[in-house]
C-alpha positions in Angstrom: 0.0 0.0 0.2 1.2 3.5 -0.9 0.7 6.7 1.1 -1.3 8.1 -2.0 -3.8 5.7 -1.4 -4.4 6.2 2.2 -7.6 7.8 3.3 -8.9 9.1 6.1 -10.7 5.8 7.0 -6.9 4.0 7.1 -5.4 7.3 9.2 -8.4 6.8 11.9 -8.4 3.0 12.2 -4.5 3.5 12.5 -4.8 6.0 15.4 -7.4 4.5 17.1 -6.4 0.3 16.6 -10.3 -0.3 15.8 -11.7 1.4 18.9 -13.2 4.8 19.1 -10.7 7.6 19.6 -13.0 10.4 19.1 -13.1 10.9 23.1 -12.3 14.3 24.9 -9.8 12.8 27.1 -7.7 11.4 24.4 -7.3 14.7 22.6 -6.8 16.6 26.1 -4.2 14.1 26.9 -2.9 14.4 22.8 -2.6 18.3 23.3 -1.4 18.2 26.9 0.8 15.5 27.2 2.4 14.8 23.9 1.9 18.5 22.8 0.3 17.6 19.4 -0.2 20.2 16.7 -3.7 21.4 17.5 -4.0 22.7 14.0 -3.8 19.0 12.9 -6.0 17.7 15.3 -8.6 20.5 14.4 -8.1 19.6 10.6 -8.9 15.6 11.6 -11.5 16.4 14.0 -13.4 19.0 11.2 -12.7 16.8 8.5 -14.7 13.9 10.6 -17.6 16.6 11.2 -17.7 17.2 7.2 -17.8 13.6 6.3 -19.8 12.4 9.7 -21.9 15.0 10.9 -21.5 16.8 14.3 -22.6 15.1 17.6 -22.1 16.2 21.6 -18.5 14.4 21.9 -17.3 15.5 18.6 -18.6 19.1 19.1 -16.3 19.4 22.4 -13.5 17.8 21.4 -13.7 20.8 18.7 -14.6 23.3 21.3 -11.7 22.2 23.5 -9.5 22.4 20.6 -10.3 26.0 19.6 -9.6 27.3 23.3 -6.5 25.8 23.7 -5.4 27.3 20.2 -6.5 30.3 21.2 -4.7 29.9 24.7 -1.6 29.5 22.6 -2.3 32.8 20.1 -2.9 34.7 23.1 0.8 33.2 24.9 2.6 34.1 21.9 0.8 37.6 21.2 -0.6 36.3 17.9 -4.1 37.1 16.5 
């Protein structure tokens, strides 16, 4: 398999090992403990929303990521 053949479903499966990764606690851990890129996590979240629609779990994750992104921007003095 080549990377150009990879789609969102494959990436999500790789990240979650067949389990639901769309839990706020997982995203908080990704941001706080592992310092993963918030823009990338927002991209994944927004891609999920565009494909599958919004639900309360995804909305909470998106809200958290946007809050953290704004916090980082404020800390750096970026608008």
